[in-house]
C-alpha positions, -999 to +999 in steps of 0.1 A: -002-003+000+033+024+004+047+022-021+011+032-038+005+060-025+043+073-026+039+072-064+005+088-062+015+117-043+049+121-070+024+122-097+004+146-082+041+171-071+054+166-115+020+179-123+016+205-103+052+220-112+040+212-150+008+229-155+027+264-133+056+261-159+044+287-179+031+307-159+041+342-151+028+371-128+038+403-142+041+433-120+028+469-124+052+498-105+034+528-087+037+560-114+030+534-146+000+517-167+005+483-173-008+468-206-014+428-201-010+406-231-018+362-229+010+353-253-003+323-273+016+294-286+008+293-321-007+329-335-007+369-325-003+376-286-040+386-274-048+417-247-059+406-215-063+434-193-053+467-177-038+477-147-022+501-124+006+500-104+013+496-078-004+461-092+003+424-106-020+397-122-023+373-102-002+344-120-016+334-150-011+312-180+013+333-201+008+368-192+029+391-202+028+429-195+043+471-207+049+495-188+038+532-196+041+557-174+017+585-160+037+602-136+030+637-139+060+659-142+070+695-133+092+719-144+103+744-125+116+770-155+097+794-169+090+784-211+086+816-228+064+815-258+074+834-292 
């Protein structure tokens, strides 16, 4: 009985490892908006969601993110209109 339960436990561990192999957890830092896409093994990647930082998508299948800065910048110099 012991070898069967040991084999079953090994199969469960191997299944969990293989199932999370293609998963990622992309994050977006504060001051950025993330454009999240879901990659494809064949074909094109597709839009998944937008996320406002600081956050992450959580564990997902083949997710990637492109972060775009939306931080406002303040300039101390005076601009002269010509």
